[in-house]
C-alpha positions in Angstrom: -125.9 81.9 65.6 -127.4 84.6 63.4 -125.9 87.3 65.6 -122.5 85.6 65.5 -122.6 85.4 61.7 -123.4 89.1 61.4 -120.4 90.0 63.7 -118.1 87.9 61.5 -119.3 89.4 58.3 -118.8 92.9 59.8 -115.2 92.1 60.7 -114.5 90.7 57.3 -115.9 93.9 55.7 -113.7 96.1 57.8 -110.6 94.1 57.0 -111.4 94.3 53.3 -111.8 98.0 53.4 -108.5 98.4 55.2 -106.8 96.2 52.5 -108.3 98.5 49.9 -106.9 101.6 51.7 -103.4 99.9 51.8 -103.6 99.2 48.0 -104.5 102.8 47.3 -101.6 104.1 49.4 -99.1 101.9 47.5 -100.3 103.3 44.2 -99.5 106.9 45.1 -96.5 108.2 42.9 -93.3 109.1 44.7 -93.4 112.7 43.4 -96.5 113.4 45.3 -95.0 112.4 48.6 -93.1 115.1 50.7 -90.0 113.3 52.1 -88.6 113.9 55.6 -85.9 116.6 55.6 -82.4 115.3 55.5 -80.1 117.0 58.1 -76.5 116.7 57.0 -73.8 116.0 59.6 -72.0 119.2 60.6 -68.8 119.8 58.5 -65.8 119.6 60.8 -62.2 120.5 59.8 -59.8 117.6 60.0 -58.2 117.4 63.4 -54.5 118.0 63.8 -52.5 114.9 64.8 -50.7 117.0 67.5 -50.8 120.4 69.1 -48.1 123.1 69.6 -48.6 125.7 72.4 -47.4 129.3 72.0 -47.3 131.8 74.8 -47.0 135.5 74.2 -47.6 138.8 75.9 -50.7 140.8 74.9 -51.1 143.1 71.9 -50.5 146.2 74.0 -47.5 144.8 75.7 -45.6 143.3 72.7 -47.4 143.6 69.4 -44.8 141.8 67.3 -44.8 138.4 69.0 -48.6 138.6 69.3 -48.9 139.1 65.5 -46.6 136.2 65.0 -48.9 134.0 67.0 -51.8 135.2 64.9 -49.9 134.3 61.7 -49.4 130.7 62.9 -53.1 130.4 63.8 -54.0 131.7 60.3 -51.8 129.1 58.8 -52.5 126.1 61.1 -55.7 126.8 62.9 -56.7 126.9 66.5 -56.5 123.6 68.4 -60.1 124.0 69.7 -61.3 124.1 66.1 -59.4 121.0 65.1 -56.2 122.9 64.2 -52.7 122.7 65.6 -52.1 125.9 67.6 -53.0 126.4 71.3 -52.4 130.0 72.2 -52.0 131.5 75.7 -51.6 135.2 76.3 -49.5 135.9 79.5 -50.4 138.6 82.0 -48.9 142.1 81.4 -47.9 142.4 85.0 -46.0 139.1 84.9 -43.4 140.1 87.5 -46.2 140.3 90.2 -48.1 137.3 88.8 -45.5 134.6 88.7 -47.8 131.8 89.9 -50.2 132.6 87.1 -47.4 132.7 84.5 -46.1 129.3 85.6 -49.6 127.9 85.7 -50.5 129.1 82.2 -47.3 127.8 80.7 -47.3 124.4 82.5 -51.0 124.0 81.9 -50.4 123.3 78.2 -48.9 120.0 79.2 -52.4 118.8 80.3 -53.4 118.5 76.6 -52.6 114.9 75.6 -51.9 116.0 72.0 -49.4 118.7 73.1 -46.0 117.9 71.6 -44.2 121.3 71.8 -44.5 124.6 73.8 -42.8 127.9 72.9 -42.7 131.1 74.9 -41.9 134.3 73.1 -40.6 136.3 74.9 -39.3 134.2 77.7 -40.4 136.4 80.6 -39.6 135.7 84.2 -41.3 132.5 85.2 -40.7 130.7 81.9 -38.0 128.4 83.3 -40.2 127.4 86.2 -43.1 126.8 83.8 -40.9 124.6 81.7 -39.8 122.7 84.8 -43.4 121.9 85.7 -44.0 120.7 82.1 -40.9 118.4 82.3 -42.3 117.0 85.6 -45.6 116.1 83.9 -44.4 115.2 80.4 -40.8 114.7 79.4 -41.8 114.2 75.7 -42.7 117.8 75.1 -40.2 120.0 73.2 -39.7 123.3 74.9 -38.5 126.5 73.1 -38.1 130.1 74.0 -36.9 133.4 72.7 -35.2 136.3 74.7 -35.3 134.6 78.1 -35.2 136.8 81.2 -34.4 133.9 83.5 -30.7 133.0 84.3 -29.2 131.6 81.1 -27.7 128.5 82.7 -31.0 127.6 84.4 -33.0 128.3 81.2 -30.6 126.1 79.2 -31.3 123.2 81.5 -35.1 123.6 81.2 -35.4 124.3 77.4 -34.8 122.2 74.4 -34.0 125.2 72.2 -33.3 128.9 73.1 -32.8 131.8 70.7 -31.9 135.4 71.6 -30.6 138.5 69.9 -26.8 138.6 70.3 -26.4 141.1 73.1 -22.7 140.4 73.4 -21.9 141.4 69.8 -24.5 144.1 70.0 -22.8 145.6 73.0 -19.9 146.5 70.7 -21.7 147.0 67.4 -24.3 149.5 68.7 -21.5 151.7 70.0 -19.6 151.5 66.6 -22.9 152.5 64.9 -23.3 155.4 67.4 -19.8 156.6 66.6 -20.6 156.3 62.9 -23.7 158.4 63.3 -21.6 161.2 65.1 -22.6 160.4 68.7 -20.7 162.0 71.5 -22.8 160.5 74.3 -24.7 157.2 74.8 -27.6 157.5 77.2 -28.7 154.1 78.6 -32.2 154.3 80.0 -33.4 151.4 82.2 -34.4 150.4 85.7 -33.3 147.9 88.4 -35.5 145.0 87.3 -33.9 144.9 83.9 -30.4 145.5 85.2 -30.9 142.4 87.3 -31.1 140.3 84.1 -27.7 138.8 83.4 -27.9 139.3 79.6 -28.9 142.9 79.8 -26.4 143.7 82.6 -23.6 142.0 80.6 -24.5 144.1 77.5 -24.4 147.3 79.6 -20.9 146.5 80.7 -19.8 146.0 77.1 -21.6 149.3 76.1 -19.6 151.1 78.8 -16.2 149.6 77.7 -16.8 150.2 74.0 -17.9 153.8 74.7 -14.6 154.4 76.7 -12.6 152.9 73.8 -14.3 154.8 71.1 -14.4 158.2 72.8 -18.1 158.3 73.6 -19.4 159.3 77.1 -21.6 156.6 78.7 -24.3 157.7 81.1 -27.1 155.8 82.8 -30.5 157.3 83.4 -33.0 155.5 85.6 -36.5 155.6 84.2 -39.8 154.2 85.6 -40.5 150.5 85.2 -43.7 150.3 83.1 -44.5 146.8 84.3 -44.0 146.9 88.1 -43.7 150.6 88.8 -46.3 152.8 90.5 -47.0 154.8 87.4 -48.0 151.9 85.2 -47.2 151.8 81.5 -49.0 154.9 80.5 -47.6 156.9 83.4 -44.1 155.7 82.7 -44.4 156.7 79.0 -45.7 160.2 80.0 -42.9 160.7 82.5 -40.2 159.8 79.9 -42.0 162.0 77.2 -41.9 164.9 79.7 -38.2 164.3 80.6 -36.8 163.9 77.1 -36.5 167.6 76.3 -34.5 168.2 79.5 -32.3 165.2 78.7 -31.6 166.2 75.1 -30.7 169.7 76.3 -28.4 168.2 79.0 -26.6 165.7 76.8 -26.9 167.5 73.4 -28.3 166.5 70.0 -25.4 164.2 69.3 -26.5 161.9 72.2 -27.9 158.5 71.4 -30.9 157.5 73.6 -31.4 153.8 74.2 -33.9 152.0 76.4 -34.3 148.3 77.5 -38.1 148.6 77.6 -40.6 148.0 74.9 -43.2 150.5 76.1 -40.7 153.4 76.4 -39.6 153.3 72.8 -42.5 155.4 71.7 -41.9 158.5 73.7 -38.1 158.3 73.2 -38.4 158.0 69.4 -41.0 160.7 69.2 -38.8 163.2 71.1 -35.6 162.2 69.3 -37.1 162.8 65.9 -38.9 166.0 67.1 -35.8 167.5 68.8 -33.0 166.2 66.6 -31.1 163.7 68.8 -29.9 160.2 67.9 -31.5 156.7 68.2 -29.4 153.7 67.2 -31.8 150.9 67.6 -34.8 149.5 69.5 -34.1 146.9 72.2 -36.8 144.6 70.8 -35.4 145.0 67.3 -38.5 145.8 65.2 -39.6 148.6 63.0 -43.1 148.5 64.6 -41.7 148.8 68.1 -42.6 152.4 69.0 -42.1 153.9 65.5 -45.8 153.9 64.3 -47.2 155.6 67.4 -44.1 157.9 67.8 -44.4 159.1 64.2 -48.2 159.0 64.0 -48.2 156.5 61.1 -51.0 154.2 60.1 -49.4 151.0 58.8 -52.7 149.1 58.3 -52.2 148.9 54.6 -48.6 147.7 55.0 -49.3 145.1 57.7 -47.1 142.1 57.3 -45.0 143.7 54.5 -41.8 144.6 56.3 -40.0 146.3 53.4 -43.1 148.5 52.9 -43.3 149.3 56.6 -39.6 150.3 56.6 -40.1 152.4 53.5 -43.1 154.3 55.1 -41.2 154.9 58.3 -38.1 156.0 56.4 -39.9 158.4 54.2 -41.4 160.1 57.3 -38.2 160.3 59.2 -36.3 161.7 56.2 -39.1 164.3 55.7 -38.7 165.3 59.3 -35.0 166.0 58.8 -33.7 163.0 60.8 -32.0 161.1 57.9 -29.0 159.2 59.1 -29.8 159.8 62.8 -32.3 157.0 63.5 -31.8 153.2 63.1 -33.6 149.9 63.6 -33.6 146.3 62.3 -35.5 146.1 59.0 -37.5 143.1 60.1 -39.2 142.3 63.4 -37.0 139.9 65.4 -39.8 138.9 67.8 -42.4 138.4 65.0 -39.9 136.3 63.1 -39.2 134.3 66.3 -42.8 133.4 66.9 -43.1 131.9 63.4 -39.6 130.4 63.2 -39.7 128.7 66.5 -43.2 127.3 65.7 -42.1 125.9 62.4 -38.9 124.5 64.0 -40.9 122.8 66.7 -43.2 121.3 64.0 -40.3 120.0 62.0 -38.8 118.4 65.1 -42.0 116.7 66.0 -42.5 115.5 62.5 -38.9 114.3 62.2 -38.1 116.8 59.4 -35.2 118.7 61.2 -31.6 118.1 60.2 -28.7 117.0 62.3 -27.4 120.6 62.3 -29.9 122.6 64.4 -27.9 125.8 64.1 -28.1 125.7 60.3 -31.8 125.0 60.5 -32.4 128.0 62.7 -30.4 130.3 60.4 -32.2 129.0 57.3 -35.6 129.5 59.0 -34.9 133.1 59.9 -33.5 133.9 56.5 -36.6 132.4 54.9 -38.9 134.8 56.7 -36.6 137.9 56.3 -35.7 138.0 52.6 -32.5 140.0 51.9 -31.2 139.7 55.5 -28.0 137.9 56.3 -28.1 136.3 59.8 -25.1 135.6 62.0 -25.3 133.1 64.8 -23.2 132.1 67.8 -23.5 129.7 70.7 -24.0 131.5 74.0 -20.8 131.4 76.1 -19.8 132.9 79.4 -16.6 135.0 79.7 -14.7 131.9 81.0 -15.5 130.0 77.8 -18.3 127.8 79.1 -20.9 127.2 76.4 -24.6 126.6 76.5 -24.9 124.5 73.4 -28.7 124.8 73.0 -28.7 128.6 73.3 -28.3 130.3 70.0 -27.5 134.1 69.6 -28.6 135.8 66.4 -27.9 139.2 64.8 -28.4 141.1 61.5 -27.2 144.5 60.6 -29.1 147.7 61.6 -30.8 149.8 58.9 -30.1 153.5 59.3 -33.1 155.4 57.9 -32.1 157.5 55.0 -28.7 155.7 54.7 -29.2 151.9 54.5 -27.4 149.2 56.4 -24.7 150.4 58.7 -22.2 147.8 57.5 -20.5 147.5 60.9 -21.1 143.7 61.3 -18.4 143.0 58.7 -15.9 144.2 61.5 -14.7 141.5 63.9 -15.5 142.1 67.6 -12.3 142.4 69.6 -11.8 139.5 72.0 -11.7 141.8 75.1 -15.4 142.5 74.8 -16.3 138.8 74.6 -14.8 138.1 78.0 -16.4 141.0 79.9 -18.8 139.8 82.6 -21.9 141.3 84.1 -21.5 143.2 87.4 -24.2 141.2 89.1 -24.1 138.0 91.2 -25.9 135.4 89.0 -26.4 133.1 92.0 -28.8 135.7 93.5 -31.0 136.0 90.3 
């Protein structure tokens, strides 16, 4: 019993000491206690309610549309970061990688938040990519600029199509050439581009307008930078080497025109150097070929189109080519990336009007201050219209002179009914 009593007393003493320790702990002031670190939740941007996909060629292939996509990302953010824009860069050698082109475009429909997809430019394979999207999701709005696929097929696949007005341009470019003192119009292209209905139809109008206005029309076949054996750099070098011979052959009052983006640089460089004529770029942009051809650094002027035009103009005038070189004063393809994106956003959000044609014109004019845009609905020579296919044009700026002013002249009906010399069914 004595042993049991000792054990019980010992236990009681231990419990008492523990209670004292607890009381001491409770009496410690809060300032003397180091709290556990508080780790805040990561800050996340608000997620967009829907996504818009934009497909462009790469920076080295078509800088303008690429920069337009960058502008939309800067404004609305990347989809993967909670923004609105999902950007896909299409392969440079798209003619030989059609399956990849179709897969990249149609793959955007796998995103459940995708509500619209635009392709600028509408390279070959865009129509097939849109068809795949429609098979997966018929709720997605589909837009494209400057399609290379057959117009009628493209019209069936797309919701909205925009393009530069090659029909009006086929006449106006030759009127400008005549105004600039041209005696010859040298059309430089290759079979792949001449297999495009729109480009082939414009060529036919060029030829007819040249005949009517007393200008010799000649066609020079040049290497295809995309599918040719020489590649882009090789094709550029070949044209650069050939230009002195061509200018000597056709004279300094010959206009040199190409259908290919990559070939603008060597042609512009030689035209300015050797004193020939250049009426416009095919892709309708002051940064299409001009900066590299003239050796200009436009970093400080990036995004400021009037400043870009002024710097190019000053250089061309200083080199003695005033009144002999022309271009659009804004980039059509850059504007199209931004305009089509904003148009798609408005349609998704229910903010578009009942007059889509007016919406398109207003959107282009908003991003090109001072320019007056004209628009037409695409129609075939037989009068058949594609009512979702909008053709756009503004006047050309002649460096050292200003706007040409030719678009105030009506295009004679005869040019509007000329057809391409290709079988569209084989495209």
